[in-house]
N, C-alpha and C positions, 0 to 999 in steps of 0.2 A: 743794479746787478746786471750781469753780463746777460746777453740775448740768449745764451745756452751754455751748457758745459758738456763736453763730450767726454765725460769722467769713466763711461763703461765700456770697454771693450768686452770681450768674451767673459772675463771675471776680473774685477778689480779687487786686488787682494791687499787691504792694509790691515795689517795684524799686529796686535800687542801680546807677546808672548813672554811666560815668566815660569818656567818649569820648576825654578827653585826660589821662588818669590820670598818667603821669609827668610830661607838661609843667606840668600846673596843680597838681600835689599835691595832689588834692580828689577826694573822693567825693561823687557826687550822689545823694541817696537819694529815689527817686519811688514815690508811691502812686496807684493808680487813683482817682480822687475818686468814682466810683460805688461803691468799696469800702468795707468797714468801716461799713456803714450802720447795722449792729446795734448799734454800740457809740454811747454818748453821746458828745457832743462833747468834755467834759473828759477822760474815759477814752482817747479816740482821740489827742488833742494830747498828754497826757502820755505815753503809750505809744510814741508816736513819737518824742517828744523824748528818752526814755530810749534807745530802740534808737539813734538818731542818735548821741548822746553814747557809748554802749557801742562802736558801730562805730568812732568816732573815737579812743577811749581804747586798742582794741586794736591799731589800724593806724596810728596816729600821723599821721592824715590828717584833713583838715577835712570834715566831713559835711554837705552842703546838703540840706534836705528840701524837696521839690518835688511838687505833684499833678501827674498825668498824666490826660488827659482820655477815652481810649478804648483798646480792645484793639487797634484798627488802629495806633493811634500807637505801643502796645507793639511791635508786630511790626515796625513800621517802624525802630524804635529797635534792636531785634535785628539786623535785616539790615544796619543801619548800624555793626554792632559797639560800640554805646554803653553796653550793661547789662552789668554785672558779676554782678548777683544778682537772682533774681526769686522771689516768693511767689504761688505759682498754686493755685487751685482744682485740684483731681486730674483732672476732667473735662476741663477746658482743657488741662492737661499731656498727657494720654493722647490725647486728640483731636488735638492739633498735635504729637506726639512727633517724627513723621516730619520735619517741617519744622524743629522746635527742634535736634533731635540733632547736626546738624552745628555747631552754636554752642556747644552745652553741654560743660562739663569733666565729670570723672568723679564730682564732688561732688554729691551728693543728700540733702536730709534730708526725714524724714516729720514732719509736724505732728502730735501726737497729744492726743486730749483725754481719754484714760483711760491706765492703766499698760499696757494690750495696744496693740500695732501696729495690730491691725485691728479696726473696730468691728463689729458685728451690729445689722441692723435687723430689727424685728419688726411685725407688724401685729397690733393689738388688738380684742376686740370683747367685748360684754357676755356673760358665761357664759349668761344667759337667752335669748339671741338665737338663731336657727336657722343661723347662719353659722358654718359648720366648714372652710371652705376658701375658697381664692381663687375657685374658680367662684362661690360663693355670693354675692361681693361684686357680683355683676352687678346693676344697677340699684340699688345701695345708695348710701348718702352715706358718703363717707371724708374724714376730716380730715388736713390735712398742715401742717407749719409752712411758712410763705412764705420764710422766709430761710435755707433749708438746700437748695441745688441739688441735693445727692446724693439726697435724699428723693424729689423730683420726677423726677429720671432713672432712679432704681431703681423706682419704681411705674410708669413708662411702659413700663420693660424687662419686669418680670412680667406686666403685663396684656397686653402684646403675645405673649409667650410662652405665657401660658394661653389666651388667647383669640381672638388673631390681631386684636383691635380696638385702638383706641387708648383712651385714658383717657375722653374725651368719649362715645363710643360705649358704653363698658362700665359706667361708672359714672352713678349717678342724679346726683350731684352731687359735686364735689370742693370742700371747705371748707377756706379758707386760714386757720389759725389763726395768731396773732401768735408763738407759742412751741411748741416741741414738748410741754412740761408742758401748755399749755392745749389741745393735741390729745387729750391723755389725758383731761382733764377733760371736753372735749366728749363723749367716748365714755361716761364715767362717769356724765353727767349725762343722757345721751339725746338730746343735740342732733345728734348724728351716730350712725352704726352702727359705725364702724371707724376706726382711724387708724394711720399708720405712723410710726414714732420709732424711734430708736437704742435698743438695749435697755438701755445703762446708764442712760439717763435714765428708763426704765420702773422699773428697779431702783431708783433713787434716790428716785421718785416713791412707788413701793410702800413704801420704808423709812419714809418721812416719813407717808405715810397707809396703813396697812395694809388698810383697806376697799378700796384700787384692787385689791389681789391677791384678796380674797374675791369681788368682782364682776366682773372683767375676765380674760380668756383669751388666750393667744397662739394664732392659727390659721395663722401663717405666719412662718419665720425664715430670713434671708438665709444665716446661718451668718456666722462671722468673714471678712470680705472687703474692708471700706472702709477707705482711709486718706483722709482728708477733704482734705488740701491738702500740698503739698511746697515746700521751699525749694531751688531749683536755682542751680548756679554755673556762669556762661559762661566758655568758654576764653580769652577775651580778658584775664580777671582774671589779673594776674601770680602766680606760685606762691607768693610769701611773703605776700601779701594773702590767698589762699584758705587758707594754713596759719593764718595768724592769725584768720580768720573762723571757722575750724572750731575753734580753740582757745577763741573768745570763747563760740561756741554751748554748748560743754561748760561751761566755767568759768561763765557767767552764769546757768546754771540753777541754781545751789546759792550765789549771791551773794544778798543781800538786794535789791539792784536789779535783778537778773535775774528773782528771783522774783516782784518787784512788776511788771514787764514783762509776765510771763506772766500774771499776775493780771488785768491791765488788758486783755490780749487773749483772756481765757479759754482758755488754752493750758496743758495738763499738762506736756508736754515736747516736745522735738526731738531726732530720734535718725537717724544715718546709713541709708541705705536704697539699695537698688538696682532697677533697673528689672525685674528677675525677681520682686521681691516685690510687685508690682502685677498679676500673673498672675490673681489671683482677680477683678478688677475689669475686665481686659481683654474678656471676652466682651460686656459691656454697650456696648463701644465699637467692636465688629467689624462 
């Protein structure tokens, strides 16, 4: 598995829409044009092509792939009962859950980047620094990957809980790194004082470079709580399509084509999940 996947900017919208499914015998596959920006063009096109082909193979319906422009367009399509499936950043899912709930079926799937359902976030500093707690980060420099919206949301949450301030008021600078691994290196080489990353990324970087463990320390851990994204099914989707889609998710994770698709999207696996399993994260959105 890739060390990380930067799969969720502000909102990642892969959508399956079918406003006239039975009449047209067709599934329309939509994706948010501003999403998937972290993937190179080749991986994006091939991954979407495989996903569309696999959906067609399992449902025996033609699948058309098309980009959608904005989140507002997405909401409008939901309200017009045009969407069958959506792949969402978990923050958008939880923030808009009350609005989405009347339109949702019971089928929901968590997107996983590791073998565990929940990811854990940590803040790293140099062992030689005088930073031992969140309070010690006041007026310090912190690195954060630009392509992971949950990092940003969690940082805002813990700084507000700790100090009552916003990020700009609390930190000296917030340095945006291109990748989580680069954030770790920024601390390691002293260009920033701290960074926030997923613990599995820290562990992987430490395994590849043991000097990181020797030089850096964890001063804060979120504990296991984050599910980065969800695949939801809308109630307008016919039961037989929902069943075929569920079977496709399970079967394609062990086929060569399915594994190729997961690799292109930098995803480990997809697993059924309930709204109750998002409880660890809900406090961030209340």
